[in-house]
C-alpha positions in Angstrom: 126.1 135.8 139.2 127.3 134.8 135.7 125.9 131.4 134.7 129.0 129.5 133.4 127.1 126.2 133.0 125.1 127.0 129.9 126.1 124.8 126.9 125.1 125.7 123.3 125.4 123.3 120.4 123.8 122.7 117.0 122.2 119.7 115.3 120.7 118.9 111.9 117.0 119.1 111.0 116.6 115.3 111.2 116.6 114.9 115.0 114.2 115.5 117.9 116.3 116.5 121.0 114.1 115.9 124.1 114.1 118.5 126.8 116.0 116.3 129.3 118.4 114.6 126.8 121.8 115.7 128.1 123.8 112.7 126.7 122.9 112.9 123.0 126.0 112.1 121.0 125.1 114.7 118.4 126.2 117.4 120.9 129.8 116.7 120.1 129.5 116.6 116.3 127.0 115.8 113.6 126.3 116.6 109.9 126.0 120.3 110.5 128.1 120.8 113.7 131.9 120.3 114.2 131.8 121.5 117.8 132.5 125.1 116.8 130.5 126.1 113.7 127.4 125.3 111.8 128.1 124.1 108.3 125.2 123.8 105.8 124.9 123.2 102.1 122.1 123.8 99.6 120.8 125.2 96.4 118.8 128.2 95.3 115.1 128.0 95.9 115.7 125.5 98.8 115.0 125.9 102.5 117.8 124.5 104.6 117.4 124.2 108.4 119.2 123.4 111.6 118.6 123.5 115.3 120.4 125.3 118.2 120.2 123.5 121.6 120.7 125.5 124.7 121.3 123.5 127.9 121.0 125.2 131.2 122.9 124.2 134.3 121.9 124.5 138.0 120.3 127.9 137.4 117.4 129.0 135.2 117.7 131.5 132.4 115.0 134.2 132.4 115.7 136.0 129.1 117.2 133.7 126.5 117.3 135.1 122.9 118.6 133.5 119.7 119.3 135.6 116.6 120.5 134.7 113.1 122.5 137.2 111.1 122.5 137.7 107.3 124.7 135.3 105.3 127.2 137.0 103.1 129.4 135.6 100.3 133.0 135.4 101.7 134.4 136.7 98.4 131.8 139.3 97.5 130.2 141.3 100.3 127.6 142.6 97.8 126.0 139.1 97.8 123.9 138.1 100.8 120.9 136.1 102.0 119.2 138.8 104.0 116.0 138.8 106.0 113.9 141.7 104.8 110.2 141.0 105.5 108.0 143.5 103.7 105.3 143.3 106.4 106.9 141.9 109.6 103.7 142.6 111.5 101.9 140.1 109.2 102.9 136.5 110.0 101.0 135.3 106.8 103.1 137.5 104.5 106.2 135.7 103.1 107.7 138.6 101.1 111.4 138.9 102.0 111.0 136.2 104.7 114.4 134.5 104.2 115.6 133.7 107.8 113.2 132.5 110.5 114.0 131.6 114.1 111.4 129.4 116.0 111.3 128.3 119.6 110.6 124.5 120.0 107.6 123.6 122.1 107.7 120.3 124.1 104.8 118.0 124.7 105.1 115.5 127.5 104.2 111.9 126.7 104.1 109.8 129.9 104.9 106.1 129.4 101.3 105.0 130.0 100.2 107.3 127.2 102.8 106.3 124.6 101.1 105.5 121.3 100.6 101.7 121.3 101.5 99.5 118.4 98.4 99.1 116.2 97.7 101.7 113.6 100.9 103.6 113.5 103.6 101.0 113.9 104.1 97.3 114.3 105.4 96.0 117.6 108.6 95.1 115.8 109.2 98.7 114.6 108.6 101.1 117.5 110.0 104.6 117.6 113.3 105.1 119.4 111.8 107.5 122.0 108.3 106.5 123.0 107.8 108.9 125.9 109.3 112.0 127.5 109.3 115.7 126.6 109.2 115.7 122.7 109.6 118.8 120.6 107.3 119.5 117.7 105.4 122.9 117.5 107.7 125.7 116.2 106.7 129.0 117.8 107.6 132.2 116.0 110.1 134.5 117.8 107.5 137.3 118.1 104.8 135.2 119.7 103.6 136.0 123.3 106.4 135.9 125.8 106.1 133.0 128.1 104.5 131.0 125.3 107.5 130.6 123.0 108.1 134.2 122.0 111.5 135.6 122.7 113.0 136.2 125.2 112.4 132.7 126.5 112.6 131.5 130.0 114.3 128.1 130.5 114.3 126.3 133.8 117.4 124.8 135.4 118.7 121.5 133.9 116.7 121.6 130.7 117.3 121.8 127.0 115.6 124.5 124.9 115.7 124.0 121.2 115.5 126.6 118.5 114.8 125.9 114.9 116.3 128.0 112.1 114.9 128.0 108.6 116.9 129.7 105.8 115.2 130.2 102.4 117.8 130.6 99.7 116.2 132.8 97.1 115.9 131.7 93.5 118.1 134.6 92.3 120.7 134.0 89.6 122.7 136.9 91.1 123.4 134.7 94.1 126.7 133.2 93.1 127.7 129.7 94.3 130.3 129.5 97.0 130.5 130.0 100.8 128.2 132.4 102.6 129.0 133.2 106.2 127.1 134.6 109.2 126.5 133.8 112.8 124.0 132.7 115.4 124.1 134.8 118.6 122.7 133.4 121.8 122.3 135.9 124.7 121.0 135.7 128.2 121.5 137.3 131.7 120.4 140.7 130.4 122.8 140.4 127.5 125.8 140.0 129.8 126.5 136.5 128.5 126.4 135.4 124.9 127.7 132.7 122.6 128.4 133.5 119.0 128.4 130.5 116.7 129.7 130.9 113.1 127.4 129.7 110.3 128.6 128.7 106.9 126.4 127.9 103.9 128.0 126.2 100.9 125.7 127.2 98.0 125.9 125.0 94.9 125.4 126.3 91.4 121.9 125.1 90.7 118.3 125.7 91.8 115.5 123.4 92.9 112.5 123.7 90.5 109.5 125.7 91.6 107.3 122.8 90.3 107.1 119.7 92.5 107.7 116.4 90.6 106.0 114.5 93.4 102.6 115.1 94.9 101.8 115.4 98.6 98.3 116.3 99.9 97.3 117.1 103.4 93.7 117.5 104.5 92.7 120.4 106.8 89.4 121.5 108.2 87.6 123.1 111.2 90.2 125.8 111.8 88.5 129.1 110.8 87.1 129.7 114.3 90.7 129.9 115.6 91.5 133.0 113.5 88.6 135.5 113.9 90.9 138.4 112.9 91.8 136.9 109.5 89.7 137.7 106.5 90.6 134.3 105.0 92.2 131.7 107.2 92.2 129.2 104.3 94.7 131.4 102.5 96.9 131.6 105.6 97.2 127.8 105.8 97.4 127.4 102.0 100.4 129.7 101.8 102.2 127.9 104.6 101.5 124.5 102.9 102.8 125.9 99.6 105.9 127.2 101.3 106.5 123.6 102.5 105.8 122.2 99.0 102.6 120.3 99.7 99.0 120.9 98.6 96.2 121.6 101.1 92.9 119.9 100.5 89.6 120.2 102.3 88.3 123.6 101.0 84.5 123.9 100.4 85.0 123.2 96.7 86.4 119.7 97.6 83.3 118.9 99.6 80.4 120.2 97.6 78.5 119.6 94.4 79.7 121.1 91.2 79.5 124.9 91.4 80.9 126.8 88.4 81.2 130.1 90.2 83.0 128.5 93.2 85.4 126.7 90.8 86.1 129.9 88.9 87.0 131.6 92.2 89.2 128.7 93.1 91.1 128.7 89.7 93.7 131.1 91.0 95.0 128.4 93.3 95.3 125.9 90.5 96.8 128.1 87.9 99.3 129.6 90.4 98.2 133.2 90.1 97.4 133.3 93.8 100.9 132.3 94.8 102.5 135.6 93.8 104.0 138.6 95.7 100.8 140.7 95.4 99.1 138.1 97.6 101.9 138.0 100.1 103.7 134.9 98.7 107.3 134.4 98.0 109.3 131.2 98.0 109.2 127.7 96.5 106.3 127.2 94.1 105.9 130.9 93.3 103.6 131.2 90.4 102.9 127.5 90.4 99.5 126.1 91.2 98.2 123.3 93.3 98.4 119.9 91.6 95.8 117.9 93.6 92.0 118.3 93.5 89.8 115.7 95.2 86.1 115.8 94.4 84.0 114.7 97.3 86.5 114.6 100.1 86.2 111.4 102.3 83.3 110.2 100.2 81.1 113.3 100.4 78.0 112.6 98.2 78.7 115.4 95.7 77.4 113.6 92.6 74.0 112.7 93.9 72.5 109.2 94.3 70.7 108.3 91.1 72.7 107.1 88.0 71.5 110.0 85.9 72.4 112.5 88.5 75.9 111.0 88.9 76.5 111.0 85.2 75.3 114.6 84.8 77.5 115.8 87.6 80.5 113.8 86.5 80.1 115.3 83.0 80.3 118.8 84.6 83.4 118.1 86.7 85.3 116.5 83.9 84.3 119.2 81.4 85.5 121.9 83.7 88.9 120.3 84.3 89.3 119.6 80.6 88.7 123.3 79.9 91.2 124.2 82.7 93.8 122.0 81.1 93.3 123.7 77.7 93.3 127.2 79.1 96.2 126.9 81.6 98.1 123.7 80.7 97.3 122.4 84.2 98.7 118.9 84.6 97.6 118.0 88.1 95.4 115.2 89.3 91.6 115.5 89.9 89.6 112.5 91.0 86.4 111.4 92.7 87.1 110.4 96.3 84.4 107.8 96.2 84.7 106.2 99.6 87.0 106.1 102.6 88.4 102.8 103.8 85.7 100.5 102.5 85.3 97.0 103.7 84.2 94.1 101.4 80.6 94.6 102.4 80.7 97.9 100.5 81.9 96.3 97.3 78.4 96.0 95.7 77.8 99.7 96.5 81.1 100.7 94.9 80.3 98.7 91.8 76.9 100.4 91.5 78.3 103.9 91.8 81.3 103.2 89.5 79.2 101.6 86.8 76.9 104.6 86.8 79.8 107.1 86.4 81.6 105.0 83.8 78.4 104.5 81.9 78.1 108.2 81.1 77.9 109.0 77.4 79.6 112.3 78.1 83.0 113.2 79.4 82.1 112.1 82.9 83.0 108.5 82.1 86.6 109.7 82.3 86.4 110.8 85.9 89.1 108.9 87.8 87.7 107.1 90.9 89.8 106.8 94.0 89.2 104.8 97.2 91.4 104.6 100.3 92.0 100.9 100.5 94.5 98.4 99.1 93.9 96.7 95.7 91.0 94.3 95.6 90.4 92.0 92.6 86.7 92.0 93.1 86.4 95.7 92.2 89.5 96.3 90.2 87.4 97.4 87.2 85.6 99.9 89.4 88.5 101.7 91.0 91.1 103.7 89.0 93.4 104.8 91.9 94.1 102.8 95.1 95.4 104.7 98.1 96.5 102.4 100.9 98.2 102.3 104.3 99.1 98.6 104.0 100.1 96.8 100.9 100.9 93.1 100.1 103.3 92.0 97.2 100.4 90.3 95.3 98.3 93.5 95.5 101.1 95.7 94.2 101.8 93.2 91.4 98.1 93.0 90.4 97.7 96.8 90.4 100.8 97.2 88.3 99.7 94.7 85.8 96.4 96.6 85.4 98.2 99.9 85.1 96.4 101.2 88.1 98.3 103.8 90.3 98.8 103.0 94.0 99.1 105.9 96.4 99.7 105.6 100.1 98.7 107.5 103.2 99.5 108.3 106.8 102.2 106.0 108.2 102.9 102.6 109.5 106.4 101.5 110.5 108.1 99.4 109.1 106.1 99.9 105.9 106.7 103.7 105.7 107.4 106.6 108.1 104.9 107.3 110.9 102.9 110.5 111.5 102.8 110.3 115.3 104.5 112.7 117.7 106.9 109.9 119.0 108.1 109.1 115.5 111.7 110.0 114.5 112.1 113.3 112.9 113.1 111.7 109.6 109.9 109.5 109.4 108.0 112.0 107.2 111.2 112.7 105.2 111.4 109.0 104.4 108.0 108.9 102.7 109.1 111.0 99.7 111.9 108.6 99.2 109.4 105.7 99.3 107.5 107.4 96.5 110.7 107.5 94.3 111.6 103.9 95.0 108.2 102.5 94.1 107.2 105.1 91.5 104.2 106.2 93.4 102.8 109.6 92.5 101.2 110.7 95.8 101.4 110.6 99.5 98.4 111.7 101.6 98.1 112.7 105.3 94.6 112.4 106.5 94.5 115.5 108.6 96.8 118.4 109.4 94.6 120.5 111.7 93.0 117.9 113.9 92.3 120.5 116.6 88.9 118.9 117.3 88.6 115.3 118.4 87.5 112.8 115.9 83.8 111.8 116.1 84.5 108.1 116.8 86.3 108.7 120.2 85.0 109.4 123.7 85.8 113.1 123.3 84.0 113.4 120.0 84.0 116.9 118.4 85.5 118.6 121.5 88.3 121.1 120.9 91.7 119.8 121.8 94.5 121.2 123.9 97.1 120.5 121.3 99.8 122.3 123.2 99.1 120.7 126.5 98.0 117.1 125.9 99.5 114.7 123.4 96.6 112.4 122.6 94.9 113.7 119.5 93.1 110.7 118.1 91.0 108.1 119.9 88.8 105.2 118.8 86.8 102.8 120.9 86.2 99.4 119.3 83.5 97.7 121.4 82.8 94.9 119.0 85.2 91.9 119.8 84.1 90.3 116.6 85.3 93.2 114.4 89.0 93.8 114.3 89.0 96.0 111.2 90.0 99.0 113.4 92.0 97.0 115.9 91.4 94.8 118.8 88.5 95.5 121.2 89.2 98.4 123.4 90.6 102.0 123.3 93.1 102.9 120.6 94.9 106.3 120.4 97.6 108.2 118.7 99.7 111.1 120.0 100.0 114.0 117.6 98.0 112.1 114.9 96.5 114.6 112.5 98.6 117.5 113.7 101.0 119.2 111.2 99.8 122.7 111.9 99.3 124.2 115.4 97.0 127.2 116.0 98.8 130.5 116.6 95.6 131.7 118.3 93.6 129.5 120.6 90.2 130.8 121.7 89.3 127.5 123.4 92.4 127.1 125.6 93.3 130.7 126.3 96.1 129.7 128.6 97.8 128.2 125.5 97.2 131.2 123.2 100.4 132.1 121.4 99.0 135.5 120.3 99.7 134.9 116.6 96.9 135.2 114.0 98.5 132.5 111.8 99.1 128.8 111.7 102.2 127.5 113.4 104.4 124.9 111.8 106.1 121.8 113.3 109.2 119.7 113.2 107.1 117.1 111.4 106.0 119.6 108.7 109.6 120.7 108.2 110.7 117.1 107.7 107.9 116.5 105.3 109.3 119.5 103.3 112.8 118.1 103.6 111.8 114.9 101.9 109.9 116.7 99.1 113.0 118.8 98.5 115.1 115.6 98.5 112.8 114.2 95.8 113.6 117.3 93.6 117.3 116.5 94.0 116.5 113.0 92.7 114.6 114.5 89.8 117.4 116.9 88.9 120.0 114.1 89.0 117.9 111.8 86.9 117.3 114.5 84.4 121.1 114.7 84.0 121.2 111.0 83.0 121.9 109.7 86.5 118.6 107.8 87.0 120.3 104.5 87.7 122.6 106.0 90.3 119.7 107.7 92.0 117.8 104.4 92.1 120.8 102.7 93.6 121.2 105.3 96.3 117.5 105.2 97.2 117.6 101.4 97.4 120.6 101.7 99.7 118.7 104.1 102.0 115.4 102.1 101.8 116.2 98.4 101.2 112.7 97.2 102.0 109.5 99.3 102.4 105.8 99.0 101.8 105.0 95.6 100.2 108.6 94.5 100.6 108.3 94.2 104.4 105.8 92.9 106.9 104.6 93.5 110.4 107.3 91.3 111.9 110.2 93.4 110.6 112.0 96.4 112.2 112.5 99.5 110.2 115.3 99.2 107.6 116.0 102.9 107.1 118.3 105.0 109.4 116.5 106.9 112.1 119.3 109.5 112.2 119.5 112.8 110.4 123.3 112.5 109.9 122.8 109.6 107.5 120.0 111.4 105.5 122.3 114.4 105.1 124.9 112.1 103.7 122.4 110.7 101.2 121.5 114.2 100.2 125.1 115.2 99.7 125.5 112.2 97.4 122.5 113.4 95.4 124.2 116.8 95.0 127.4 115.1 93.8 125.3 113.5 91.1 123.8 116.9 90.1 127.0 119.0 90.0 
């Protein structure tokens, strides 16, 4: 019997369509969908994305496939955006990888497990959808069948989302204009199909390969998931680079000065690793990482005595000074002195800082960073503050001292949240926050939190990240200490997860059969925000800085220190509005 009840529609990359959401207003029209065709716009060296939603009726679908064609210039058939992977069997090779189709994986969050207001959002600023079947992991089309690989089985009366990435190559030969193609959705042994036209309006400019804003994501404890890979670090590093953020957490970020190790790492900093000969093509080709933390999370890499700390600081600063001379590297290196220190650690901070800054050699120039908000008591000890909460007086004092403030993770209404339940645009928002308040860097504490944190009741156990939403837990059993929240159990869904494991040796029933990391809707929106920032930079470089500032302020009237925990979010949670902002940025550029 032919299934006539299947409905197919498209939506932008700024939405999460839950598996049982059959009344979503975007189904009729949205920023990429007019009810008939998908309409996109973008520039060279940009990744544009959209989603296809397939809704079943009373009968299941056993063999659903979604394919995306080439995109060809409507006035010149010789110009096209074509998917030509050089090594299609290698998921970590990006050469010729222009068009990718992913199956959206859903995690169920029951109401009783919804992330509570504490660390990730204030009670006044909850996510719109706090429970239900939420999509996040994006499974490659060639993964194991039954685990997201095509063809896909969809039960009756369910949505199944597919994510499509289109990388527009940085090729001058690609003329501006309209490129057309199609999405083909097939099922019932190919007897039924929907063909949806796709149009891409390519504008006559390119996004820079260099990022003019910095985003760092920590990753660790993932090598055991990929026994078939010679270097799992490189696999994650290439995916991060393709999404325009820097991965931190390698051995060199956690160990004492080692000249040989740093020499081996230099190719990631000078950009020579991110080249076709190493299987890399895309944004940032030939451009190196711009972030290098020394002593991640306060690792004791300088030693304990003042003389040792000075000697080691001299070595680190000397090496980076030489790198700058040799390669012109303009990134940030810094000592990650301590993580989230309380006031009782201020004396310790002063002792360590005075030792480093007392060096007679170049080590006295080593920038010192701590993940906490500005504190007057140690403002001569810390060079860079990195905070998740910020008060107006703290921002003003740091600005007066000329001290950078960075921010990390997420806390609505201050800035976008990192949790699974957050709106898709939350991580996009954070790059706009950086522009508004002239902040250089945004930091996500963990991207591969596939093992439970040591503070929780499941400490150090491997997590079922495809089957259970809670990924961070903390038990505060001291009612007198509310530094980490009220007494009791605190948790976050999806916290610390931007990457998913393509291969899972610990939960074999969840193994996707892919020897590579797997991306997520949250990662894609992080990328979208970073690309938006490049739009802002391009417009400002054309003398439109004031107009950009005005647009950003309209999108984000109050964030960070301008708001407090009694406020709702002031940014739009809808992808349609963010696409409209992006189009206004294009208008400023062209």
